[in-house]
N, C-alpha and C positions, 0 to 999 in steps of 0.2 A: 665479342664479334656479333654483329647483327645477323639475323636469319635472312637468307637470300631466297628469292623466288627464281626458279630456273625453268627452262623450256627444253623441248626436244633438242634444240640447237645448242644450248649451253650446258646441258646435263653432264656429258662426259668430261668436259673441261673442269666443271665445278666439283666433280667427285673423284678426280684422279690423283689427288695428293693428300696424304695424311688420313686422319680418321674423319669420316663424314657420315652424318645421319640424314638420310633422305626420307622426307615425309611425302608419301603419295596421298593426295587428298582431293576433295572437291568442295565448292562453296555450299552445296545443298546437303552435305553429309553432317548429321548431328554429332556423332562421335569425333569427327574431324575438328569440329568447333570446340568440343570439350578438351581435346588434346593440345590445342593451340597455346593456351596459357601455360601448360605443363612444359611445352617446348621452349617457351620464352624463359621460364625459370631455369630450365636446364642450360639454356644458352648463357644466362647470367652466371650460373655456377661453374659451368665446364667449358665456356667459350674459348678458353685458352688451349684446351686439349682437343676439342671437337668442333667441326663446322656443321651447321644445320642448314639444310636446303629444303624447300618445299616445291613440289611439282603438282600442278593442277591437272588431274588425269583427263578431264573433259577437253582441255585445250591441248594436251600433249599425249595423245593416245599411243604414239609410236614407242616412247620410252616406257610407258606403263606396260604395254604389251611385251616389250623386250625383256622386262624383269618379271613377267608372269603375274602382274598385279590383277587379282580378281575381285578382291574386297578392299574397302578403304575404311579407316586409314591403314595403310601398310607402311611400316617403317623398315627401311633397309639400311644396314650398316656397311659402309665401304671402308676398306683400308688400302690406300694407294691404288684406288681404281678397281679393286677386286671385292666382290660381295663376300662378307664374312659372317653376316647374320641377318635375320629377317623376322619381324613379328607383325601380326595382323591384329587390328582392333585397338581400342583404348588401352593404354598402359599407364600406371601411376609413375610419378617421377622417380621413385626409388627403383622400380624395375628397369627403367631406362638407364639410370645411372649405373646399375649393376651390369646391364647389357654392354654399355659403352666401356666401362672399366675393364671388362674381360678382354677387350681388344686394344686398349690404350698402350 
């Protein structure tokens, strides 16, 4: 499944079903750029189990604020619309796989 870009308007619809990893990021953020290829690999390996969405915090401040995002990248794990986990900063692929498998 491809990684989707979501907005304040589409966020709740895109995260309300199944296991979803939401990446709160911004184009100017160095660590966000570093984690992008990791998320692509994760999507290739686990795309059948987890949906990955990206939310640009500069353009969608309402959703970032709602989930208390203060630093980016922040990765929030949703299961059927509920927040079940959250990590801040760059994470290696293995750590993200472990994080997601905990909730699969």
